[in-house]
N, CA, C, O and the ligand as a Tripos MOL2 file, in Angstrom:
@<TRIPOS>MOLECULE
protein
  285   283    72     0     0
PROTEIN
NO_CHARGES

@<TRIPOS>ATOM
      1 N         -11.9460   33.8300   -3.8070 N.3       1 MET1
      2 CA        -12.6630   32.5520   -3.9460 C.3       1 MET1
      3 C         -11.7370   31.4860   -4.5380 C.2       1 MET1
      4 O         -11.0570   31.6950   -5.5420 O.2       1 MET1
      5 N         -11.7480   30.3910   -3.8980 N.am      2 LYS2
      6 CA        -10.8650   29.3340   -4.3960 C.3       2 LYS2
      7 C         -11.6450   28.3800   -5.2840 C.2       2 LYS2
      8 O         -12.5570   27.6840   -4.8380 O.2       2 LYS2
      9 N         -11.2730   28.3700   -6.5090 N.am      3 ARG3
     10 CA        -11.9860   27.4750   -7.4270 C.3       3 ARG3
     11 C         -11.1780   26.2260   -7.7260 C.2       3 ARG3
     12 O         -11.6770   25.2550   -8.2960 O.2       3 ARG3
     13 N          -9.9570   26.2770   -7.3370 N.am      4 ARG4
     14 CA         -9.0980   25.1480   -7.6490 C.3       4 ARG4
     15 C          -9.2500   24.0720   -6.5790 C.2       4 ARG4
     16 O          -8.9880   24.2930   -5.3970 O.2       4 ARG4
     17 N          -9.6590   22.9670   -7.0120 N.am      5 ARG5
     18 CA         -9.7920   21.8550   -6.0850 C.3       5 ARG5
     19 C          -8.6360   20.9050   -6.2950 C.2       5 ARG5
     20 O          -8.3380   20.5320   -7.4300 O.2       5 ARG5
     21 N          -8.0080   20.5240   -5.2640 N.am      6 PRO6
     22 CA         -6.9640   19.5090   -5.4490 C.3       6 PRO6
     23 C          -7.6020   18.1730   -5.8140 C.2       6 PRO6
     24 O          -8.2460   17.5110   -5.0010 O.2       6 PRO6
     25 N          -7.3950   17.8190   -7.0520 N.am      7 THR7
     26 CA         -8.0020   16.5610   -7.4840 C.3       7 THR7
     27 C          -7.0900   15.4040   -7.1180 C.2       7 THR7
     28 O          -5.8930   15.4050   -7.4020 O.2       7 THR7
     29 N          -7.6750   14.4590   -6.5040 N.am      8 ARG8
     30 CA         -6.8800   13.2960   -6.1260 C.3       8 ARG8
     31 C          -7.2680   12.1090   -6.9860 C.2       8 ARG8
     32 O          -8.3220   11.5010   -6.7970 O.2       8 ARG8
     33 N          -6.4160   11.7950   -7.9140 N.am      9 PRO9
     34 CA         -6.7330   10.6450   -8.7720 C.3       9 PRO9
     35 C          -6.5770    9.3320   -7.9940 C.2       9 PRO9
     36 O          -5.4870    8.7690   -7.8980 O.2       9 PRO9
     37 N          -7.6760    8.8800   -7.4590 N.am     10 THR10
     38 CA         -7.6150    7.6820   -6.6250 C.3      10 THR10
     39 C          -7.1740    6.4680   -7.4340 C.2      10 THR10
     40 O          -6.5980    5.5240   -6.8930 O.2      10 THR10
     41 N          -7.4490    6.5040   -8.7260 N.am     11 LYS11
     42 CA         -7.0540    5.3580   -9.5470 C.3      11 LYS11
     43 C          -5.5480    5.2580   -9.6710 C.2      11 LYS11
     44 O          -4.9930    4.1620   -9.7330 O.2      11 LYS11
     45 N          -4.8910    6.4020   -9.7060 N.am     12 ALA12
     46 CA         -3.4320    6.4080   -9.8320 C.3      12 ALA12
     47 C          -2.7900    5.7410   -8.6300 C.2      12 ALA12
     48 O          -1.7540    5.0860   -8.7440 O.2      12 ALA12
     49 N          -3.4100    5.9140   -7.4920 N.am     13 VAL13
     50 CA         -2.8730    5.2690   -6.2950 C.3      13 VAL13
     51 C          -2.8680    3.7600   -6.4790 C.2      13 VAL13
     52 O          -1.9030    3.0770   -6.1350 O.2      13 VAL13
     53 N          -3.9630    3.2590   -7.0260 N.am     14 GLY14
     54 CA         -4.0360    1.8280   -7.2600 C.3      14 GLY14
     55 C          -2.9880    1.3670   -8.2450 C.2      14 GLY14
     56 O          -2.4040    0.2940   -8.0920 O.2      14 GLY14
     57 N          -2.7560    2.1680   -9.2390 N.am     15 ARG15
     58 CA         -1.7610    1.8130  -10.2500 C.3      15 ARG15
     59 C          -0.3710    1.7510   -9.6430 C.2      15 ARG15
     60 O           0.3880    0.8090   -9.8730 O.2      15 ARG15
     61 N          -0.0560    2.7760   -8.8640 N.am     16 VAL16
     62 CA          1.2630    2.7930   -8.2430 C.3      16 VAL16
     63 C           1.3790    1.6410   -7.2570 C.2      16 VAL16
     64 O           2.4440    1.0430   -7.1030 O.2      16 VAL16
     65 N           0.2820    1.3420   -6.5990 N.am     17 ALA17
     66 CA          0.3010    0.2350   -5.6510 C.3      17 ALA17
     67 C           0.6830   -1.0660   -6.3420 C.2      17 ALA17
     68 O           1.2460   -1.9650   -5.7160 O.2      17 ALA17
     69 N           0.3790   -1.1660   -7.6220 N.am     18 SER18
     70 CA          0.7290   -2.3830   -8.3360 C.3      18 SER18
     71 C           2.2350   -2.4800   -8.5850 C.2      18 SER18
     72 O           2.7480   -3.5160   -9.0060 O.2      18 SER18
     73 N           2.9120   -1.3950   -8.3190 N.am     19 HIS19
     74 CA          4.3670   -1.3910   -8.5080 C.3      19 HIS19
     75 C           5.0840   -1.7870   -7.2200 C.2      19 HIS19
     76 O           6.2490   -2.1860   -7.2400 O.2      19 HIS19
     77 N           4.3770   -1.6710   -6.1100 N.am     20 PHE20
     78 CA          5.0080   -1.9390   -4.8250 C.3      20 PHE20
     79 C           4.4060   -3.1710   -4.1580 C.2      20 PHE20
     80 O           3.2520   -3.5360   -4.3860 O.2      20 PHE20
     81 N           5.2220   -3.7830   -3.3420 N.am     21 THR21
     82 CA          4.7140   -4.8950   -2.5620 C.3      21 THR21
     83 C           3.9280   -4.3470   -1.3760 C.2      21 THR21
     84 O           3.8890   -3.1420   -1.1320 O.2      21 THR21
     85 N           3.3170   -5.2490   -0.6640 N.am     22 ARG22
     86 CA          2.5840   -4.8360    0.5280 C.3      22 ARG22
     87 C           3.4880   -4.1690    1.5520 C.2      22 ARG22
     88 O           3.0440   -3.3610    2.3670 O.2      22 ARG22
     89 N           4.7600   -4.5230    1.4920 N.am     23 GLU23
     90 CA          5.7110   -3.9360    2.4340 C.3      23 GLU23
     91 C           6.1730   -2.5460    1.9740 C.2      23 GLU23
     92 O           6.9320   -1.8710    2.6690 O.2      23 GLU23
     93 N           5.7090   -2.1420    0.8120 N.am     24 GLY24
     94 CA          6.0820   -0.8210    0.3160 C.3      24 GLY24
     95 C           7.3890   -0.8130   -0.4640 C.2      24 GLY24
     96 O           7.9240    0.2490   -0.7820 O.2      24 GLY24
     97 N           7.8950   -1.9860   -0.7670 N.am     25 LEU25
     98 CA          9.1140   -2.0670   -1.5590 C.3      25 LEU25
     99 C           8.7470   -2.2490   -3.0220 C.2      25 LEU25
    100 O           7.7250   -2.8550   -3.3410 O.2      25 LEU25
    101 N           9.5790   -1.7240   -3.9090 N.am     26 PRO26
    102 CA          9.2980   -1.9350   -5.3250 C.3      26 PRO26
    103 C           9.3700   -3.4150   -5.6840 C.2      26 PRO26
    104 O          10.2530   -4.1390   -5.2250 O.2      26 PRO26
    105 N           8.4450   -3.8390   -6.4930 N.am     27 LYS27
    106 CA          8.4450   -5.2410   -6.9100 C.3      27 LYS27
    107 C           9.5730   -5.5100   -7.8840 C.2      27 LYS27
    108 O          10.1140   -4.5960   -8.5080 O.2      27 LYS27
    109 N           9.9130   -6.7740   -8.0010 N.am     28 ASN28
    110 CA         10.8450   -7.1500   -9.0500 C.3      28 ASN28
    111 C          10.2400   -6.7660  -10.3880 C.2      28 ASN28
    112 O           9.0590   -7.0040  -10.6420 O.2      28 ASN28
    113 N          11.0480   -6.1780  -11.2260 N.am     29 ALA29
    114 CA         10.5580   -5.7790  -12.5370 C.3      29 ALA29
    115 C          11.2920   -6.5670  -13.6080 C.2      29 ALA29
    116 O          12.4790   -6.8700  -13.4840 O.2      29 ALA29
    117 N          10.5660   -6.8850  -14.6470 N.am     30 TYR30
    118 CA         11.1390   -7.6320  -15.7680 C.3      30 TYR30
    119 C          10.9350   -6.8170  -17.0290 C.2      30 TYR30
    120 O           9.9020   -6.1760  -17.2220 O.2      30 TYR30
    121 N          11.9310   -6.8560  -17.8670 N.am     31 ARG31
    122 CA         11.8710   -6.0090  -19.0580 C.3      31 ARG31
    123 C          10.8810   -6.5220  -20.0780 C.2      31 ARG31
    124 O          10.2950   -5.7480  -20.8350 O.2      31 ARG31
    125 N          10.6970   -7.8320  -20.0960 N.am     32 THR32
    126 CA          9.7800   -8.3910  -21.0750 C.3      32 THR32
    127 C           8.7480   -9.2650  -20.3770 C.2      32 THR32
    128 O           8.9420   -9.7260  -19.2520 O.2      32 THR32
    129 N           7.6670   -9.4720  -21.0720 N.am     33 GLN33
    130 CA          6.6120  -10.3050  -20.5060 C.3      33 GLN33
    131 C           7.0990  -11.7420  -20.3310 C.2      33 GLN33
    132 O           6.7480  -12.4130  -19.3600 O.2      33 GLN33
    133 N           7.9080  -12.2050  -21.2790 N.am     34 SER34
    134 CA          8.3430  -13.5970  -21.1790 C.3      34 SER34
    135 C           9.2710  -13.8030  -19.9930 C.2      34 SER34
    136 O           9.2590  -14.8700  -19.3800 O.2      34 SER34
    137 N          10.0770  -12.7960  -19.6580 N.am     35 GLU35
    138 CA         10.9110  -12.8840  -18.4610 C.3      35 GLU35
    139 C          10.0330  -12.9740  -17.2200 C.2      35 GLU35
    140 O          10.2720  -13.7930  -16.3320 O.2      35 GLU35
    141 N           9.0240  -12.1300  -17.1720 N.am     36 ALA36
    142 CA          8.1190  -12.1430  -16.0290 C.3      36 ALA36
    143 C           7.3770  -13.4710  -15.9510 C.2      36 ALA36
    144 O           7.1410  -14.0030  -14.8670 O.2      36 ALA36
    145 N           7.0160  -13.9930  -17.1130 N.am     37 GLN37
    146 CA          6.2670  -15.2440  -17.1160 C.3      37 GLN37
    147 C           7.1170  -16.4140  -16.6780 C.2      37 GLN37
    148 O           6.6290  -17.3170  -15.9980 O.2      37 GLN37
    149 N           8.3750  -16.4110  -17.0580 N.am     38 SER38
    150 CA          9.2060  -17.5190  -16.5990 C.3      38 SER38
    151 C           9.4560  -17.4240  -15.1050 C.2      38 SER38
    152 O           9.5730  -18.4460  -14.4280 O.2      38 SER38
    153 N           9.5390  -16.1990  -14.5820 N.am     39 ALA39
    154 CA          9.6650  -16.0360  -13.1380 C.3      39 ALA39
    155 C           8.3920  -16.4970  -12.4320 C.2      39 ALA39
    156 O           8.4440  -17.1070  -11.3650 O.2      39 ALA39
    157 N           7.2580  -16.1960  -13.0420 N.am     40 ALA40
    158 CA          5.9790  -16.6320  -12.4650 C.3      40 ALA40
    159 C           5.8720  -18.1560  -12.4930 C.2      40 ALA40
    160 O           5.3550  -18.7750  -11.5630 O.2      40 ALA40
    161 N           6.3620  -18.7310  -13.5570 N.am     41 GLN41
    162 CA          6.3450  -20.1910  -13.6830 C.3      41 GLN41
    163 C           7.2100  -20.8310  -12.6060 C.2      41 GLN41
    164 O           6.8590  -21.8600  -12.0290 O.2      41 GLN41
    165 N           8.3360  -20.2020  -12.3550 N.am     42 LEU42
    166 CA          9.2400  -20.7040  -11.3280 C.3      42 LEU42
    167 C           8.5720  -20.6210   -9.9570 C.2      42 LEU42
    168 O           8.6620  -21.5510   -9.1550 O.2      42 LEU42
    169 N           7.9060  -19.5070   -9.6990 N.am     43 ALA43
    170 CA          7.2040  -19.3540   -8.4210 C.3      43 ALA43
    171 C           6.1280  -20.4180   -8.2780 C.2      43 ALA43
    172 O           5.8930  -20.9360   -7.1860 O.2      43 ALA43
    173 N           5.4810  -20.7350   -9.3830 N.am     44 TRP44
    174 CA          4.4350  -21.7610   -9.3470 C.3      44 TRP44
    175 C           5.0640  -23.1180   -9.0470 C.2      44 TRP44
    176 O           4.5450  -23.8890   -8.2400 O.2      44 TRP44
    177 N           6.1870  -23.3990   -9.7030 N.am     45 THR45
    178 CA          6.8700  -24.6670   -9.4920 C.3      45 THR45
    179 C           7.3600  -24.7960   -8.0500 C.2      45 THR45
    180 O           7.2100  -25.8420   -7.4180 O.2      45 THR45
    181 N           7.9460  -23.7160   -7.5460 N.am     46 LEU46
    182 CA          8.5370  -23.7740   -6.2160 C.3      46 LEU46
    183 C           7.5050  -23.6590   -5.1040 C.2      46 LEU46
    184 O           7.5620  -24.3780   -4.1060 O.2      46 LEU46
    185 N           6.5710  -22.7520   -5.2900 N.am     47 ASN47
    186 CA          5.6620  -22.4300   -4.1850 C.3      47 ASN47
    187 C           4.1990  -22.7600   -4.4630 C.2      47 ASN47
    188 O           3.3510  -22.6760   -3.5740 O.2      47 ASN47
    189 N           3.9220  -23.1290   -5.6830 N.am     48 GLY48
    190 CA          2.5370  -23.4240   -6.0230 C.3      48 GLY48
    191 C           1.6370  -22.2070   -6.0400 C.2      48 GLY48
    192 O           0.4200  -22.3230   -5.8990 O.2      48 GLY48
    193 N           2.2400  -21.0300   -6.2130 N.am     49 VAL49
    194 CA          1.4130  -19.8300   -6.2710 C.3      49 VAL49
    195 C           1.1440  -19.4620   -7.7260 C.2      49 VAL49
    196 O           2.0380  -19.4740   -8.5730 O.2      49 VAL49
    197 N          -0.0920  -19.1410   -7.9770 N.am     50 ASP50
    198 CA         -0.5050  -18.8070   -9.3290 C.3      50 ASP50
    199 C          -0.3980  -17.2980   -9.5100 C.2      50 ASP50
    200 O          -1.2190  -16.5410   -8.9920 O.2      50 ASP50
    201 N           0.6110  -16.8720  -10.2420 N.am     51 LEU51
    202 CA          0.8500  -15.4450  -10.3940 C.3      51 LEU51
    203 C           0.5510  -14.9920  -11.8110 C.2      51 LEU51
    204 O           0.7360  -15.7180  -12.7880 O.2      51 LEU51
    205 N           0.0930  -13.7870  -11.8700 N.am     52 ASP52
    206 CA         -0.2090  -13.1600  -13.1370 C.3      52 ASP52
    207 C           0.9230  -12.1940  -13.4790 C.2      52 ASP52
    208 O           1.5930  -11.6760  -12.5860 O.2      52 ASP52
    209 N           1.1280  -11.9580  -14.7410 N.am     53 THR53
    210 CA          2.0850  -10.9300  -15.1220 C.3      53 THR53
    211 C           1.3180   -9.7670  -15.7110 C.2      53 THR53
    212 O           0.3190   -9.9480  -16.4070 O.2      53 THR53
    213 N           1.7920   -8.5860  -15.4250 N.am     54 TYR54
    214 CA          1.1190   -7.4050  -15.9600 C.3      54 TYR54
    215 C           2.1310   -6.3090  -16.2240 C.2      54 TYR54
    216 O           3.1830   -6.2340  -15.5880 O.2      54 TYR54
    217 N           1.7920   -5.4840  -17.1560 N.am     55 ARG55
    218 CA          2.6160   -4.3370  -17.4990 C.3      55 ARG55
    219 C           2.3220   -3.2330  -16.5060 C.2      55 ARG55
    220 O           1.1650   -2.9300  -16.2160 O.2      55 ARG55
    221 N           3.3760   -2.6400  -15.9930 N.am     56 CYS56
    222 CA          3.2110   -1.6060  -14.9810 C.3      56 CYS56
    223 C           3.2410   -0.2260  -15.6320 C.2      56 CYS56
    224 O           4.1520    0.0940  -16.3960 O.2      56 CYS56
    225 N           2.2410    0.5790  -15.3180 N.am     57 ASP57
    226 CA          2.2110    1.9420  -15.8530 C.3      57 ASP57
    227 C           3.2560    2.8240  -15.1910 C.2      57 ASP57
    228 O           3.6520    3.8580  -15.7290 O.2      57 ASP57
    229 N           3.6790    2.4110  -14.0500 N.am     58 TYR58
    230 CA          4.5800    3.2410  -13.2440 C.3      58 TYR58
    231 C           6.0030    3.1750  -13.7720 C.2      58 TYR58
    232 O           6.6640    4.2040  -13.9070 O.2      58 TYR58
    233 N           6.4770    1.9750  -14.0710 N.am     59 CYS59
    234 CA          7.8720    1.8390  -14.5100 C.3      59 CYS59
    235 C           7.9750    1.2500  -15.9150 C.2      59 CYS59
    236 O           9.0740    1.0690  -16.4400 O.2      59 CYS59
    237 N           6.8180    0.9530  -16.5240 N.am     60 ASN60
    238 CA          6.7900    0.3960  -17.8810 C.3      60 ASN60
    239 C           7.5180   -0.9330  -18.0070 C.2      60 ASN60
    240 O           7.9720   -1.2990  -19.0910 O.2      60 ASN60
    241 N           7.6250   -1.6400  -16.9180 N.am     61 GLN61
    242 CA          8.1850   -2.9770  -16.9900 C.3      61 GLN61
    243 C           7.1090   -3.9600  -16.5260 C.2      61 GLN61
    244 O           5.9590   -3.5900  -16.2870 O.2      61 GLN61
    245 N           7.5160   -5.2040  -16.4080 N.am     62 TRP62
    246 CA          6.5350   -6.2320  -16.0790 C.3      62 TRP62
    247 C           6.7220   -6.7140  -14.6520 C.2      62 TRP62
    248 O           7.8440   -6.8830  -14.1730 O.2      62 TRP62
    249 N           5.6170   -6.9280  -13.9960 N.am     63 HIS63
    250 CA          5.6510   -7.4860  -12.6540 C.3      63 HIS63
    251 C           4.7920   -8.7340  -12.6180 C.2      63 HIS63
    252 O           4.0030   -9.0100  -13.5220 O.2      63 HIS63
    253 N           4.9750   -9.4770  -11.5360 N.am     64 MET64
    254 CA          4.0250  -10.5530  -11.2970 C.3      64 MET64
    255 C           3.2480  -10.2370  -10.0360 C.2      64 MET64
    256 O           3.7280   -9.5510   -9.1340 O.2      64 MET64
    257 N           2.0530  -10.7500  -10.0040 N.am     65 GLY65
    258 CA          1.2190  -10.5300   -8.8360 C.3      65 GLY65
    259 C           0.1300  -11.5780   -8.8030 C.2      65 GLY65
    260 O          -0.0930  -12.3120   -9.7650 O.2      65 GLY65
    261 N          -0.5320  -11.6250   -7.6830 N.am     66 LYS66
    262 CA         -1.6630  -12.5250   -7.5740 C.3      66 LYS66
    263 C          -2.7340  -12.0920   -8.5530 C.2      66 LYS66
    264 O          -2.8950  -10.9070   -8.8440 O.2      66 LYS66
    265 N          -3.4430  -13.0470   -9.0410 N.am     67 ARG67
    266 CA         -4.5150  -12.7220   -9.9710 C.3      67 ARG67
    267 C          -5.5460  -11.8160   -9.3060 C.2      67 ARG67
    268 O          -5.9950  -12.0680   -8.1880 O.2      67 ARG67
    269 N          -5.9020  -10.7710  -10.0140 N.am     68 TRP68
    270 CA         -6.8670   -9.8260   -9.4720 C.3      68 TRP68
    271 C          -8.2480  -10.1470   -9.9490 C.2      68 TRP68
    272 O          -8.4770  -10.4450  -11.1210 O.2      68 TRP68
    273 N          -9.1470  -10.0820   -9.0350 N.am     69 ARG69
    274 CA        -10.5520  -10.2210   -9.4220 C.3      69 ARG69
    275 C         -11.0420   -8.8650   -9.8750 C.2      69 ARG69
    276 O         -10.8710   -7.8570   -9.1900 O.2      69 ARG69
    277 N         -11.6270   -8.8620  -10.9890 N.am     70 ASP70
    278 CA        -12.0470   -7.5810  -11.5670 C.3      70 ASP70
    279 C         -13.5610   -7.5580  -11.7260 C.2      70 ASP70
    280 O         -14.0900   -7.2310  -12.7880 O.2      70 ASP70
    281 N         -14.2270   -7.9070  -10.6650 N.am     71 ASP71
    282 CA        -15.6890   -7.9170  -10.8030 C.3      71 ASP71
    283 C         -16.3910   -7.0270   -9.7970 C.2      71 ASP71
    284 O         -17.6190   -6.9420   -9.8010 O.2      71 ASP71
    285 ZN          6.3690   -1.0700  -11.8460 Zn       72 ZN72
@<TRIPOS>BOND
     1     1     2 1
     2     2     3 1
     3     3     4 2
     4     3     5 am
     5     5     6 1
     6     6     7 1
     7     7     8 2
     8     7     9 am
     9     9    10 1
    10    10    11 1
    11    11    12 2
    12    11    13 am
    13    13    14 1
    14    14    15 1
    15    15    16 2
    16    15    17 am
    17    17    18 1
    18    18    19 1
    19    19    20 2
    20    19    21 am
    21    21    22 1
    22    22    23 1
    23    23    24 2
    24    23    25 am
    25    25    26 1
    26    26    27 1
    27    27    28 2
    28    27    29 am
    29    29    30 1
    30    30    31 1
    31    31    32 2
    32    31    33 am
    33    33    34 1
    34    34    35 1
    35    35    36 2
    36    35    37 am
    37    37    38 1
    38    38    39 1
    39    39    40 2
    40    39    41 am
    41    41    42 1
    42    42    43 1
    43    43    44 2
    44    43    45 am
    45    45    46 1
    46    46    47 1
    47    47    48 2
    48    47    49 am
    49    49    50 1
    50    50    51 1
    51    51    52 2
    52    51    53 am
    53    53    54 1
    54    54    55 1
    55    55    56 2
    56    55    57 am
    57    57    58 1
    58    58    59 1
    59    59    60 2
    60    59    61 am
    61    61    62 1
    62    62    63 1
    63    63    64 2
    64    63    65 am
    65    65    66 1
    66    66    67 1
    67    67    68 2
    68    67    69 am
    69    69    70 1
    70    70    71 1
    71    71    72 2
    72    71    73 am
    73    73    74 1
    74    74    75 1
    75    75    76 2
    76    75    77 am
    77    77    78 1
    78    78    79 1
    79    79    80 2
    80    79    81 am
    81    81    82 1
    82    82    83 1
    83    83    84 2
    84    83    85 am
    85    85    86 1
    86    86    87 1
    87    87    88 2
    88    87    89 am
    89    89    90 1
    90    90    91 1
    91    91    92 2
    92    91    93 am
    93    93    94 1
    94    94    95 1
    95    95    96 2
    96    95    97 am
    97    97    98 1
    98    98    99 1
    99    99   100 2
   100    99   101 am
   101   101   102 1
   102   102   103 1
   103   103   104 2
   104   103   105 am
   105   105   106 1
   106   106   107 1
   107   107   108 2
   108   107   109 am
   109   109   110 1
   110   110   111 1
   111   111   112 2
   112   111   113 am
   113   113   114 1
   114   114   115 1
   115   115   116 2
   116   115   117 am
   117   117   118 1
   118   118   119 1
   119   119   120 2
   120   119   121 am
   121   121   122 1
   122   122   123 1
   123   123   124 2
   124   123   125 am
   125   125   126 1
   126   126   127 1
   127   127   128 2
   128   127   129 am
   129   129   130 1
   130   130   131 1
   131   131   132 2
   132   131   133 am
   133   133   134 1
   134   134   135 1
   135   135   136 2
   136   135   137 am
   137   137   138 1
   138   138   139 1
   139   139   140 2
   140   139   141 am
   141   141   142 1
   142   142   143 1
   143   143   144 2
   144   143   145 am
   145   145   146 1
   146   146   147 1
   147   147   148 2
   148   147   149 am
   149   149   150 1
   150   150   151 1
   151   151   152 2
   152   151   153 am
   153   153   154 1
   154   154   155 1
   155   155   156 2
   156   155   157 am
   157   157   158 1
   158   158   159 1
   159   159   160 2
   160   159   161 am
   161   161   162 1
   162   162   163 1
   163   163   164 2
   164   163   165 am
   165   165   166 1
   166   166   167 1
   167   167   168 2
   168   167   169 am
   169   169   170 1
   170   170   171 1
   171   171   172 2
   172   171   173 am
   173   173   174 1
   174   174   175 1
   175   175   176 2
   176   175   177 am
   177   177   178 1
   178   178   179 1
   179   179   180 2
   180   179   181 am
   181   181   182 1
   182   182   183 1
   183   183   184 2
   184   183   185 am
   185   185   186 1
   186   186   187 1
   187   187   188 2
   188   187   189 am
   189   189   190 1
   190   190   191 1
   191   191   192 2
   192   191   193 am
   193   193   194 1
   194   194   195 1
   195   195   196 2
   196   195   197 am
   197   197   198 1
   198   198   199 1
   199   199   200 2
   200   199   201 am
   201   201   202 1
   202   202   203 1
   203   203   204 2
   204   203   205 am
   205   205   206 1
   206   206   207 1
   207   207   208 2
   208   207   209 am
   209   209   210 1
   210   210   211 1
   211   211   212 2
   212   211   213 am
   213   213   214 1
   214   214   215 1
   215   215   216 2
   216   215   217 am
   217   217   218 1
   218   218   219 1
   219   219   220 2
   220   219   221 am
   221   221   222 1
   222   222   223 1
   223   223   224 2
   224   223   225 am
   225   225   226 1
   226   226   227 1
   227   227   228 2
   228   227   229 am
   229   229   230 1
   230   230   231 1
   231   231   232 2
   232   231   233 am
   233   233   234 1
   234   234   235 1
   235   235   236 2
   236   235   237 am
   237   237   238 1
   238   238   239 1
   239   239   240 2
   240   239   241 am
   241   241   242 1
   242   242   243 1
   243   243   244 2
   244   243   245 am
   245   245   246 1
   246   246   247 1
   247   247   248 2
   248   247   249 am
   249   249   250 1
   250   250   251 1
   251   251   252 2
   252   251   253 am
   253   253   254 1
   254   254   255 1
   255   255   256 2
   256   255   257 am
   257   257   258 1
   258   258   259 1
   259   259   260 2
   260   259   261 am
   261   261   262 1
   262   262   263 1
   263   263   264 2
   264   263   265 am
   265   265   266 1
   266   266   267 1
   267   267   268 2
   268   267   269 am
   269   269   270 1
   270   270   271 1
   271   271   272 2
   272   271   273 am
   273   273   274 1
   274   274   275 1
   275   275   276 2
   276   275   277 am
   277   277   278 1
   278   278   279 1
   279   279   280 2
   280   279   281 am
   281   281   282 1
   282   282   283 1
   283   283   284 2
@<TRIPOS>SUBSTRUCTURE
     1 MET1         2 RESIDUE 1 A MET
     2 LYS2         6 RESIDUE 1 A LYS
     3 ARG3        10 RESIDUE 1 A ARG
     4 ARG4        14 RESIDUE 1 A ARG
     5 ARG5        18 RESIDUE 1 A ARG
     6 PRO6        22 RESIDUE 1 A PRO
     7 THR7        26 RESIDUE 1 A THR
     8 ARG8        30 RESIDUE 1 A ARG
     9 PRO9        34 RESIDUE 1 A PRO
    10 THR10       38 RESIDUE 1 A THR
    11 LYS11       42 RESIDUE 1 A LYS
    12 ALA12       46 RESIDUE 1 A ALA
    13 VAL13       50 RESIDUE 1 A VAL
    14 GLY14       54 RESIDUE 1 A GLY
    15 ARG15       58 RESIDUE 1 A ARG
    16 VAL16       62 RESIDUE 1 A VAL
    17 ALA17       66 RESIDUE 1 A ALA
    18 SER18       70 RESIDUE 1 A SER
    19 HIS19       74 RESIDUE 1 A HIS
    20 PHE20       78 RESIDUE 1 A PHE
    21 THR21       82 RESIDUE 1 A THR
    22 ARG22       86 RESIDUE 1 A ARG
    23 GLU23       90 RESIDUE 1 A GLU
    24 GLY24       94 RESIDUE 1 A GLY
    25 LEU25       98 RESIDUE 1 A LEU
    26 PRO26      102 RESIDUE 1 A PRO
    27 LYS27      106 RESIDUE 1 A LYS
    28 ASN28      110 RESIDUE 1 A ASN
    29 ALA29      114 RESIDUE 1 A ALA
    30 TYR30      118 RESIDUE 1 A TYR
    31 ARG31      122 RESIDUE 1 A ARG
    32 THR32      126 RESIDUE 1 A THR
    33 GLN33      130 RESIDUE 1 A GLN
    34 SER34      134 RESIDUE 1 A SER
    35 GLU35      138 RESIDUE 1 A GLU
    36 ALA36      142 RESIDUE 1 A ALA
    37 GLN37      146 RESIDUE 1 A GLN
    38 SER38      150 RESIDUE 1 A SER
    39 ALA39      154 RESIDUE 1 A ALA
    40 ALA40      158 RESIDUE 1 A ALA
    41 GLN41      162 RESIDUE 1 A GLN
    42 LEU42      166 RESIDUE 1 A LEU
    43 ALA43      170 RESIDUE 1 A ALA
    44 TRP44      174 RESIDUE 1 A TRP
    45 THR45      178 RESIDUE 1 A THR
    46 LEU46      182 RESIDUE 1 A LEU
    47 ASN47      186 RESIDUE 1 A ASN
    48 GLY48      190 RESIDUE 1 A GLY
    49 VAL49      194 RESIDUE 1 A VAL
    50 ASP50      198 RESIDUE 1 A ASP
    51 LEU51      202 RESIDUE 1 A LEU
    52 ASP52      206 RESIDUE 1 A ASP
    53 THR53      210 RESIDUE 1 A THR
    54 TYR54      214 RESIDUE 1 A TYR
    55 ARG55      218 RESIDUE 1 A ARG
    56 CYS56      222 RESIDUE 1 A CYS
    57 ASP57      226 RESIDUE 1 A ASP
    58 TYR58      230 RESIDUE 1 A TYR
    59 CYS59      234 RESIDUE 1 A CYS
    60 ASN60      238 RESIDUE 1 A ASN
    61 GLN61      242 RESIDUE 1 A GLN
    62 TRP62      246 RESIDUE 1 A TRP
    63 HIS63      250 RESIDUE 1 A HIS
    64 MET64      254 RESIDUE 1 A MET
    65 GLY65      258 RESIDUE 1 A GLY
    66 LYS66      262 RESIDUE 1 A LYS
    67 ARG67      266 RESIDUE 1 A ARG
    68 TRP68      270 RESIDUE 1 A TRP
    69 ARG69      274 RESIDUE 1 A ARG
    70 ASP70      278 RESIDUE 1 A ASP
    71 ASP71      282 RESIDUE 1 A ASP
    72 ZN72       285 GROUP 0 **** ****
C-alpha cells in the first residue's frame, strides 16, 4: 500500500515564478532594496512603468516586478 503522496507545494511554484521573467529567464537581482528601488525608479522615469520591489525567497535578493493585486 502506498501511503506516500507526492505533495506538490503549489505555492512554491508561485514563489519561484517571482524569480523568473515570463520568458523563463532569471530576473535582475539586487543585493539591497535601495538598489532595486533606484532601478525601479529609473524604469519609471524611462518607461513610465510602476514597478514594485520585493525580496525573493528563491535567491534572497531583491527584484522588481509589476505591482501584484493581492485580493
Ligand atoms: Zn530571486
